[in-house]
Structures are given as structure tokens and as C-alpha cells.
RODO-2510 file (C-alpha; in nm, 4 decimals, decimal comma):
residues 457
     n   res          X          Y          Z
     1     m     8,3881    17,7054    13,9458
     2     a     8,3848    17,6154    13,5756
     3     t     8,0401    17,5029    13,4567
     4     e     7,8435    17,5297    13,1338
     5     c     7,7578    17,8813    13,2472
     6     i     8,1171    17,9595    13,3443
     7     p     8,3240    17,8494    13,0408
     8     q     8,6623    17,9301    13,1947
     9     v     8,8399    18,0083    13,5201
    10     t     9,1432    18,2301    13,5742
    11     f     9,4226    18,1822    13,8282
    12     k     9,6359    18,4719    13,9529
    13     f     9,9438    18,3609    14,1452
    14     h    10,1818    18,5565    14,3696
    15     d    10,4685    18,4683    14,1367
    16     k    10,5463    18,7095    13,8566
    17     l    10,3385    18,5141    13,6069
    18     k    10,0720    18,6125    13,3626
    19     p     9,7154    18,5172    13,4588
    20     v     9,6503    18,1485    13,3877
    21     v     9,3230    18,0689    13,2111
    22     a     9,1757    17,7149    13,2229
    23     r     8,9113    17,6093    12,9742
    24     f     8,7396    17,2767    12,9045
    25     d     8,7248    17,3423    12,5320
    26     q     8,9373    17,0713    12,3713
    27     a     8,7023    16,8563    12,1630
    28     q     8,7797    16,4885    12,0865
    29     a     9,0084    16,4580    12,3889
    30     s     9,0229    16,2040    12,6713
    31     t     9,2108    16,1365    12,9931
    32     d     9,2186    15,7593    12,9290
    33     g     9,4616    15,7424    12,6367
    34     g     9,6039    15,4109    12,7554
    35     v     9,2771    15,2217    12,7101
    36     v     9,3959    15,1526    12,3557
    37     l     9,6515    14,9131    12,5116
    38     l     9,3700    14,7150    12,6722
    39     k     9,1796    14,7069    12,3435
    40     a     9,4867    14,5629    12,1714
    41     l     9,5137    14,2934    12,4394
    42     d     9,1444    14,2156    12,4141
    43     d     9,1731    14,1800    12,0364
    44     r     9,4578    13,9341    12,0897
    45     l     9,2797    13,7295    12,3584
    46     r     8,9310    13,7731    12,2052
    47     l     8,8068    13,7819    12,5630
    48     t     8,5064    14,0113    12,5228
    49     d     8,4070    13,8456    12,1933
    50     q     8,3939    13,5046    12,3573
    51     l     8,2173    13,6295    12,6696
    52     a     7,9562    13,8098    12,4592
    53     a     7,8907    13,4870    12,2671
    54     c     7,7779    13,3274    12,5959
    55     l     7,5051    13,5850    12,6558
    56     v     7,1517    13,5732    12,5177
    57     d     6,9966    13,8985    12,3965
    58     r     6,6199    13,8918    12,4495
    59     r     6,5598    14,2508    12,3366
    60     d     6,3624    14,3468    12,0288
    61     p     6,6212    14,3454    11,7441
    62     d     6,4579    14,6494    11,5823
    63     k     6,5137    14,8598    11,8939
    64     i     6,8720    14,7645    11,9833
    65     r     7,1137    15,0583    11,9844
    66     h     7,3865    14,8978    12,1951
    67     p     7,4769    14,5323    12,1156
    68     l     7,5651    14,3065    12,4084
    69     r     7,9300    14,3035    12,3077
    70     d     7,9444    14,6835    12,3230
    71     l     7,7821    14,6892    12,6672
    72     l     8,0225    14,4222    12,7890
    73     r     8,3238    14,6115    12,6604
    74     q     8,1987    14,9410    12,8017
    75     r     8,1743    14,7925    13,1514
    76     i     8,5004    14,5934    13,1402
    77     f     8,7153    14,8760    13,0005
    78     g     8,5462    15,1209    13,2356
    79     l     8,6314    14,9015    13,5356
    80     a     8,9918    14,8700    13,4200
    81     c     9,0176    15,2502    13,3969
    82     g     8,8754    15,3001    13,7461
    83     y     8,5083    15,3678    13,6670
    84     e     8,3483    15,0974    13,8779
    85     d     8,0076    15,2618    13,9162
    86     g     7,7382    15,2401    13,6489
    87     n     7,6650    15,6098    13,7115
    88     d     8,0004    15,6870    13,5476
    89     a     7,8391    15,6010    13,2131
    90     a     7,6960    15,9519    13,1855
    91     r     8,0441    16,1031    13,2174
    92     l     8,1965    15,8676    12,9601
    93     a     7,9166    15,8576    12,7019
    94     d     8,1037    16,0782    12,4537
    95     d     8,4611    15,9957    12,5546
    96     p     8,6438    15,9269    12,2239
    97     l     8,8838    15,6671    12,3642
    98     h     8,6108    15,4665    12,5333
    99     k     8,4105    15,4743    12,2108
   100     l     8,7217    15,3515    12,0290
   101     a     8,7659    15,0710    12,2851
   102     v     8,4073    14,9569    12,2323
   103     g     8,4641    14,9496    11,8560
   104     r     8,2997    15,2750    11,7482
   105     d     8,4422    15,5684    11,5587
   106     p     8,5882    15,7957    11,8297
   107     v     8,4791    16,1139    11,6504
   108     t     8,1566    16,0390    11,4674
   109     g     8,0446    15,7233    11,6491
   110     a     7,7257    15,7119    11,8540
   111     a     7,7402    15,7856    12,2263
   112     l     7,7922    15,4954    12,4644
   113     a     7,5143    15,3381    12,6701
   114     s     7,3552    15,5222    12,9614
   115     q     7,3455    15,4092    13,3233
   116     p     6,9861    15,2760    13,2993
   117     t     7,0823    15,0696    12,9933
   118     l     7,3818    14,9226    13,1757
   119     s     7,1688    14,8454    13,4809
   120     r     6,9134    14,6594    13,2691
   121     f     7,2027    14,4751    13,1039
   122     e     7,3415    14,3577    13,4384
   123     h     7,0029    14,2507    13,5730
   124     a     6,9097    14,0576    13,2569
   125     m     7,1766    13,7883    13,3047
   126     s     7,0443    13,4377    13,3720
   127     p     7,2280    13,1776    13,5850
   128     r     7,2821    12,9623    13,2756
   129     a     7,4427    13,2493    13,0822
   130     l     7,6667    13,3306    13,3791
   131     y     7,7677    12,9649    13,4057
   132     r     7,8700    12,9609    13,0385
   133     a     8,0538    13,2921    13,0717
   134     s     8,2473    13,1723    13,3775
   135     h     8,3558    12,8592    13,1904
   136     t     8,4542    13,0730    12,8921
   137     l     8,6641    13,3066    13,1070
   138     a     8,8542    13,0113    13,2539
   139     a     8,8980    12,8464    12,9140
   140     t     9,0232    13,1710    12,7581
   141     v     9,2827    13,2284    13,0313
   142     i     9,4077    12,8687    13,0144
   143     a     9,4196    12,8675    12,6322
   144     h     9,6187    13,1903    12,6357
   145     h     9,8807    13,0487    12,8710
   146     r     9,8946    12,7252    12,6757
   147     e     9,9857    12,9291    12,3670
   148     r    10,2316    13,1383    12,5679
   149     l    10,4102    12,8309    12,7087
   150     n    10,3673    12,6129    12,3985
   151     g    10,1812    12,3626    12,6154
   152     r    10,4980    12,2764    12,8065
   153     a    10,4238    12,3689    13,1658
   154     q    10,5845    12,1202    13,4062
   155     r    10,3749    12,2127    13,7090
   156     i    10,0604    12,4180    13,7558
   157     t     9,9515    12,5237    14,1046
   158     i     9,5856    12,5986    14,1708
   159     d     9,5137    12,8264    14,4678
   160     l     9,1584    12,8574    14,5983
   161     d     9,0890    13,1430    14,8384
   162     p     8,7668    13,2783    14,9887
   163     t     8,7444    13,6497    15,0625
   164     d     8,4847    13,8703    15,2255
   165     d     8,2730    14,1189    15,0324
   166     p     8,0913    14,3357    15,2921
   167     t     7,7386    14,4412    15,1990
   168     h     7,5391    14,7373    15,3259
   169     g     7,1923    14,6926    15,1796
   170     q     6,9200    14,4379    15,1066
   171     q     7,1043    14,2256    14,8508
   172     e     6,9886    13,8681    14,7994
   173     f     7,1822    13,6016    14,9949
   174     t     7,3845    13,8436    15,2020
   175     f     7,4258    13,6985    15,5524
   176     f     7,6183    13,7721    15,8693
   177     n     7,9534    13,5943    15,8803
   178     g     8,0955    13,5458    16,2294
   179     h     8,4532    13,4995    16,1099
   180     y     8,4574    13,8356    15,9307
   181     d     8,2130    13,9941    16,1798
   182     t     8,0047    14,1572    15,9081
   183     w     7,7170    14,1073    15,6662
   184     c     7,8763    14,0004    15,3401
   185     y     7,9082    13,7821    15,0373
   186     l     8,1904    13,5285    15,0350
   187     p     8,3472    13,5069    14,6857
   188     l     8,5769    13,2147    14,6050
   189     m     8,8743    13,3049    14,3862
   190     a     9,0889    13,0623    14,1851
   191     t     9,4351    13,1473    14,0518
   192     l     9,6964    12,9561    13,8522
   193     t    10,0735    12,9609    13,8927
   194     f    10,2772    12,8133    13,6086
   195     n    10,6074    12,6449    13,6993
   196     d    10,8028    12,8785    13,9297
   197     e    10,6629    13,2072    13,7979
   198     a    10,5917    13,4759    14,0543
   199     e    10,2488    13,5755    13,9194
   200     q     9,9236    13,4066    14,0183
   201     y     9,6865    13,4413    13,7219
   202     l     9,3190    13,4845    13,7997
   203     v     9,1100    13,2176    13,6292
   204     a     8,7726    13,2222    13,8088
   205     i     8,5645    13,3965    14,0759
   206     v     8,2409    13,2537    14,2137
   207     l     8,0147    13,4727    14,4273
   208     r     7,8660    13,2851    14,7247
   209     p     7,6222    13,3668    15,0072
   210     g     7,7818    13,5212    15,3141
   211     n     7,7216    13,2166    15,5355
   212     s     7,8851    12,9686    15,2960
   213     p     8,1437    12,7261    15,4374
   214     a     8,4905    12,7530    15,2836
   215     k     8,4382    12,4465    15,0614
   216     h     8,0979    12,5490    14,9237
   217     g     8,1185    12,5260    14,5444
   218     a     8,4913    12,4503    14,5517
   219     v     8,4651    12,0880    14,4338
   220     g     8,2736    12,1765    14,1174
   221     l     8,5074    12,4673    14,0426
   222     l     8,8161    12,2496    14,0954
   223     r     8,6879    11,9727    13,8692
   224     t     8,6140    12,2239    13,5945
   225     l     8,9632    12,3733    13,6170
   226     l     9,1303    12,0313    13,6234
   227     r     8,9391    11,9267    13,3139
   228     h     9,0459    12,2393    13,1231
   229     l     9,4061    12,2156    13,2440
   230     r     9,4488    11,8470    13,1585
   231     r     9,3162    11,9118    12,8117
   232     a     9,5550    12,2046    12,7595
   233     f     9,8591    12,0661    12,9478
   234     p     9,8354    11,6861    12,9385
   235     r    10,1865    11,6327    13,0767
   236     a    10,1835    11,8915    13,3545
   237     t    10,1791    11,7995    13,7235
   238     l     9,8823    11,9643    13,8907
   239     r     9,9030    12,0869    14,2495
   240     v     9,6275    12,2289    14,4721
   241     r     9,7096    12,4644    14,7596
   242     v     9,4411    12,5759    15,0067
   243     d     9,4072    12,6904    15,3665
   244     g     9,2707    12,5166    15,6759
   245     g     8,9057    12,5637    15,5822
   246     f     8,9473    12,2821    15,3270
   247     a     9,1056    12,0202    15,5568
   248     g     8,8052    11,7854    15,5838
   249     n     8,8198    11,4222    15,4756
   250     d     8,5672    11,4804    15,1936
   251     w     8,7908    11,7448    15,0330
   252     l     9,1086    11,5406    15,0781
   253     e     8,9431    11,2388    14,9184
   254     v     8,8411    11,4528    14,6201
   255     l     9,2042    11,5639    14,5773
   256     e     9,3284    11,2045    14,5987
   257     t     9,0612    11,0823    14,3578
   258     q     9,1624    11,3548    14,1118
   259     r     9,5280    11,2401    14,1374
   260     v     9,6739    11,5806    14,2134
   261     e     9,9443    11,6952    14,4511
   262     y     9,8041    11,8863    14,7456
   263     v     9,9195    12,1096    15,0296
   264     v     9,6385    12,1906    15,2728
   265     g     9,6626    12,3953    15,5915
   266     m     9,5277    12,2412    15,9117
   267     a     9,3908    12,3904    16,2309
   268     s     9,5701    12,2941    16,5505
   269     n     9,4190    12,0473    16,7970
   270     a     9,5292    11,8801    17,1200
   271     r     9,6619    11,5632    16,9522
   272     l     9,8695    11,7512    16,6966
   273     t     9,9985    11,9930    16,9597
   274     r    10,1208    11,6986    17,1703
   275     r    10,2999    11,5510    16,8701
   276     a    10,4677    11,8864    16,8115
   277     g    10,5924    11,9000    17,1732
   278     r    10,9437    11,7667    17,1109
   279     l    10,9973    11,9993    16,8151
   280     l    10,8682    12,2953    17,0176
   281     g    11,1204    12,2078    17,2887
   282     e    11,3999    12,2218    17,0332
   283     a    11,2698    12,5545    16,9027
   284     y    11,2583    12,6979    17,2579
   285     g    11,6215    12,5954    17,3088
   286     l    11,7327    12,7506    16,9824
   287     s    11,5372    13,0693    17,0540
   288     k    11,6865    13,1007    17,4032
   289     y    12,0360    13,0631    17,2600
   290     s    11,9897    13,3029    16,9652
   291     g    11,7523    13,5533    17,1249
   292     h    11,5375    13,5497    16,8099
   293     t    11,2313    13,3707    16,6734
   294     e    11,3224    13,0165    16,5663
   295     h    11,1520    12,7354    16,3740
   296     v    11,1989    12,3604    16,3687
   297     f    11,0285    12,1415    16,1078
   298     g    10,9177    11,7809    16,1344
   299     e    10,6404    11,5449    16,0282
   300     t    10,4007    11,2804    16,1561
   301     r    10,1416    11,0346    16,0298
   302     y     9,8015    11,1482    16,1496
   303     a     9,4357    11,0601    16,0964
   304     a     9,1444    11,2601    16,2328
   305     r     8,8396    11,0571    16,3329
   306     s     8,6619    11,1514    16,0103
   307     w     8,9559    11,0595    15,7889
   308     a     8,9552    10,7339    15,5963
   309     h     9,3275    10,6716    15,6543
   310     p     9,6379    10,8374    15,8025
   311     r     9,8080    11,1103    15,6010
   312     r    10,1404    11,2916    15,6152
   313     v    10,1243    11,6061    15,8283
   314     i    10,4067    11,8603    15,8282
   315     i    10,4791    12,0319    16,1603
   316     k    10,6278    12,3774    16,1884
   317     a    10,7268    12,4302    16,5526
   318     e    10,7809    12,8033    16,5886
   319     v    10,8785    12,9990    16,8987
   320     v    10,8086    13,3698    16,8589
   321     r    11,0326    13,6020    17,0621
   322     l    10,9444    13,9721    17,0709
   323     p    11,1149    14,2491    17,2716
   324     g    10,9671    14,2870    17,6190
   325     r    10,7542    13,9714    17,5924
   326     d    10,7927    13,6098    17,6976
   327     p    10,8640    13,3638    17,4148
   328     c    10,5479    13,2074    17,2749
   329     g    10,5044    12,8709    17,1029
   330     n    10,3183    12,8774    16,7685
   331     p    10,2874    12,5303    16,6116
   332     r    10,1473    12,5138    16,2564
   333     f    10,0366    12,2099    16,0541
   334     v     9,9991    12,1210    15,6866
   335     v     9,8623    11,7947    15,5426
   336     t    10,0180    11,6901    15,2123
   337     n    10,0977    11,4055    14,9766
   338     l    10,4256    11,5650    14,8644
   339     e    10,7444    11,3742    14,9408
   340     d    10,9732    11,6747    14,9830
   341     a    11,1489    11,7626    15,3090
   342     p    10,9194    11,9168    15,5738
   343     a    11,0790    12,2628    15,5473
   344     t    11,0391    12,2558    15,1681
   345     v    10,6731    12,1543    15,1875
   346     y    10,5961    12,4295    15,4345
   347     a    10,7744    12,6840    15,2148
   348     i    10,5549    12,5722    14,9227
   349     y    10,2462    12,6232    15,1381
   350     c    10,3597    12,9705    15,2468
   351     q    10,3856    13,0817    14,8832
   352     r    10,0062    13,0965    14,8763
   353     g    10,0395    13,4144    15,0832
   354     a    10,1187    13,5978    14,7591
   355     v     9,7563    13,5421    14,6569
   356     e     9,6655    13,8034    14,9173
   357     n     9,8172    14,0617    14,6825
   358     r     9,5759    13,9531    14,4094
   359     l     9,2837    13,9892    14,6502
   360     k     9,3987    14,3365    14,7511
   361     e     9,4228    14,4404    14,3871
   362     l     9,0714    14,3150    14,3184
   363     h     8,9263    14,4873    14,6239
   364     d     9,1226    14,8125    14,6200
   365     g     9,2099    14,8499    14,2522
   366     l     8,8974    14,7162    14,0806
   367     a     8,6245    14,7554    14,3444
   368     l     8,5373    14,3850    14,3641
   369     g     8,3046    14,4758    14,6503
   370     r     8,0767    14,6931    14,4334
   371     t     7,8049    14,4270    14,4562
   372     s     7,5193    14,6635    14,5339
   373     c     7,2551    14,5177    14,2992
   374     s     6,9484    14,3786    14,4726
   375     r     6,9634    14,0510    14,2741
   376     f     7,2299    13,7918    14,3497
   377     w     7,2883    13,6962    13,9868
   378     a     7,3376    14,0594    13,8852
   379     n     7,6079    14,0819    14,1514
   380     q     7,7663    13,7605    14,0227
   381     f     7,7775    13,9236    13,6788
   382     r     7,9481    14,2299    13,8250
   383     v     8,2085    14,0036    13,9849
   384     l     8,2613    13,8327    13,6492
   385     l     8,3097    14,1698    13,4771
   386     t     8,5655    14,2645    13,7418
   387     a     8,7479    13,9346    13,6834
   388     a     8,7599    13,9996    13,3068
   389     a     8,9033    14,3486    13,3638
   390     y     9,1654    14,2022    13,5972
   391     v     9,2631    13,9370    13,3407
   392     l     9,3381    14,2164    13,0913
   393     l     9,5356    14,4158    13,3488
   394     q     9,7393    14,1098    13,4492
   395     e     9,8271    14,0534    13,0855
   396     l     9,9167    14,4226    13,0518
   397     r    10,1531    14,3837    13,3484
   398     r    10,3078    14,0714    13,1929
   399     q    10,3653    14,2560    12,8663
   400     a    10,5442    14,5279    13,0653
   401     h    10,8225    14,2810    13,1507
   402     g    11,1573    14,4543    13,1728
   403     t    11,0058    14,7935    13,2549
   404     a    10,9315    14,9780    13,5783
   405     c    10,5700    14,8543    13,5494
   406     a    10,6579    14,4840    13,5475
   407     t    10,5613    14,4409    13,9147
   408     a    10,3255    14,7369    13,9517
   409     q     9,9946    14,7020    14,1303
   410     v     9,6720    14,7658    13,9396
   411     a     9,6395    15,1235    14,0683
   412     t     9,9964    15,2008    13,9588
   413     l     9,9457    15,0438    13,6159
   414     r     9,6367    15,2576    13,5700
   415     e     9,8173    15,5732    13,6801
   416     r    10,1223    15,5165    13,4606
   417     l     9,9831    15,3527    13,1469
   418     l     9,6086    15,4198    13,1239
   419     k     9,5514    15,7679    13,2681
   420     l     9,7111    15,9584    12,9830
   421     a     9,5751    16,2734    12,8192
   422     v     9,5074    16,2305    12,4480
   423     w     9,3636    16,4295    12,1590
   424     v     9,2132    16,2342    11,8707
   425     e     9,2655    16,3559    11,5139
   426     q     9,1019    16,1737    11,2256
   427     s     9,1705    16,1825    10,8534
   428     v     9,0403    15,9775    10,5628
   429     r     9,3173    15,7175    10,6009
   430     r     9,3784    15,6915    10,9748
   431     m     9,3221    15,8115    11,3299
   432     v     9,6056    15,9752    11,5213
   433     l     9,6236    15,9797    11,9010
   434     h     9,8233    16,2850    12,0096
   435     l     9,9787    16,2080    12,3503
   436     p    10,1798    16,4453    12,5741
   437     q    10,5378    16,4752    12,4540
   438     g    10,6589    16,4986    12,8132
   439     a    10,4553    16,2071    12,9526
   440     p    10,6533    16,0739    13,2542
   441     w    10,6105    15,7112    13,1453
   442     g    10,6148    15,7692    12,7707
   443     d    10,9078    15,5351    12,6997
   444     t    10,7459    15,2551    12,9003
   445     w    10,4140    15,3161    12,7241
   446     r    10,5776    15,2855    12,3817
   447     r    10,7533    14,9600    12,4795
   448     v    10,4291    14,8104    12,6075
   449     a    10,2405    14,9257    12,2968
   450     v    10,4856    14,7396    12,0741
   451     a    10,4644    14,4357    12,3031
   452     v    10,0846    14,4185    12,2685
   453     g    10,0933    14,4328    11,8889
   454     a    10,1540    14,7901    11,7710
   455     t    10,4187    14,8497    11,5066
   456     a    10,6995    15,0961    11,5588
   457     g    10,7317    15,3884    11,3217
***
């Protein structure tokens, strides 16, 4: 094993090869050569600059070695590169590319902050600072897409989705959630879809106690997003798409008061099931004839007892037929103010399923669930840092349009574009990043580099 006491290791293979010696002796080298792409995107968006401006530094100015902006960048770029744990700071303290990303000289610059410094940084955030930073993140994302689309979006769809964040310690406000059958937090994520684009762009995440109802905090978040969107896209039609946890009269009245289109899933009940009976009969007949699962769509005017007035409810009467099993009826319902045909409305609702991919990326690719701080607000800050890293990675994926990385998941983007060996050489006039000549995704990397602002040649 190679350690400070064992400077090298030697491999001897059965093949007719010379002994292979491995040494960790290349100074000014890194395995995260692609982080320079994220720095270029951050410079364009000014994301970390604007987030840092929201934070208040209460430390003694004479004793500050690491400004808040540097600490923010260190955590965000570290998360994007797969270093979700604060303990990783010790391993990255002298990494030249991470120093470059923070804004320091990669060769002669001071070492990055230690794990204790980062922990104090996370725990020092006040609710007011986090509120400002969350607003700034949303405003930055919306302003960027306004510039990208020249303010001409015809329709913007807002998806709100809760997700579980299991906890395993004594964190504040972690509670048992019967639906997820675990102790957890319950973050609420908001994404934006512009026109008919395939991507759902993350715009906000709010950490909530584990016993929160689906709508907890959603009204305030929605009003904030609508205000930003109407200012940036005054002529766009705004649409809200949510699941059955939001189907109460209070939420529907908020949507109608805000004058937005809405598509809201509904839980089944005896009255709705009876109204779907005729359509289910048709679906059974079609399924018996075809031998496959069949659907029939229809609609009704319906008002629950708590509703102020009847609303349009779309019915999807589905009969599921599986080999070796009896056919099974599966009626589904969606309440909406859209005027499209029932099948079209239900197809619009089903598109929210793509948001599950964003949740998987946040959980599996960026460790959204690393909320292990004892204080709730420190965990909210960690979630905000994760959201900022994901915003940069989504923009990196968008800039990779036309390449094999255009639809890649976060883990694949990291593997192909960020995890790249590099040696840093510095002269009086410039810094040179020496990358592997045979890098498997070198051509894609060069195309993306030009797309994010580098010049060719």
C-alpha cells in the first residue's frame, strides 16, 4: 500500500511486461480537470457571487482567511464533483483545480478551508439569510432563462413535488412519516418547463419537517415564483402541475385567484368511481377484444363537499390486463381548468412524471439526503448548496446540446466531463491545463468548453 512511508508500489504481471511502478509524485495535478467548465458557467450566471451577497459575515474581519464567497464556491463545486461530505475538504485543500474554481492561484494560492471551517460556515446561516438566498437562486435561474429565450416564452409550467429525505440521527424537526414509513425530512422541489422543452429546470427547494402535509409552504413558494415569472415573462401563460396531495379547495382557490392554468391529480372516491363506471365498462370491452391494457377518457363536473363550486374533472378509465391475472379496473382522476380534450389533459398531467428523474439525480447524483447537521437551518443551507450545484450541472448539460452528453444524468456528466486528469503549468503570462491526449470524451469536452465561453485556438 502506497503511503507517505511507502512512496511507490510495483506491479509484476504474468504477461511479458516490465515491472510497472506507480508513484503519487506529480505535483500541481488534479483528477477534477472539468471543474473549470463549471467555473466558466458560474462566471456567466454570477450564481455564487449573488448567493454570497445574501449572506452576512459576522466574523472578525482581521481574522478572516476564507471569505464567504470562497467557502460557498468550495462547497458548491465540491458537491458538483461528487464530494458531498464536509470531511472531503481535507483531501481537496491543496487541489489546484478546486483552488482555481474558488478564484485562487492554483499553484501558489493558499489552501482551501478545512472541514471545521466549513461546518462553522454551514451552522452560521440565519433563517433570514437563507430566505434571501433562496429568492436569489430562483431569480438567477429565471433571469438566465429570460435572457436565453429573449423573454418570449409562450408557456411556463411549474411543477411542485415533495420528496422524502430519510434521517438517521437527532436532527431538528425530523419526524416519522407514515406514507414513506421512515423518519425523514420532506423537501418540496419546484421546477420550470419552458414551452415544450424536455428539461425541467430546478428553481427552488424548501426543506420541511418530516410530518408536513404536501401543501405546507407551497402557497408562499408558488406566489414567489409567479411574481418573478410575471416580471420576467409578462406575456407567458403560466401553468401549475401537481399531484393529488394538493387537491384541496384552498389550494384550488389559490390557483384560480392567481389566474393560472392548473392540472391537479385527485384521489379516487366512491362518487368519482361511480361516475367512471360507464367508461370502465367500455375499457373492459376493449381490453377483452384486444387482450391488452386499454384506456378510455372522459370528463365530468364534480364538487367535493369542501369545494366552493363544481370543477372539470378528467377521468381516465383504465383496465390493466397482465398475463395470468384477471383484468383489473384502475380509474384515475385529474381536476383542471384547461379546455383541451380529456386525453390531451391527462397526457399533460402525465408529463410531470419526468420530474422523478430530477429527484433521482438530486438524491443519487448530488446526495440531497446528506442533511446530517443537528440544526434544521444548517440542513436547509446544505439543501440550498445542492440546488445551486444542480443548477450549474443542468446548464452544463444544456450547453452539451448536440453531443453524447446532451441527455446524460448527473453521474454520467461528472464521469465524462468533470473527472478528468489534469496537470497545471503556470508561466508569467498564463496558466496551461495539460489534459490527457487520449481522453475518451475529449472532443465533447472541447465543444462544451467553447459553448461555455472558451475561445478556440
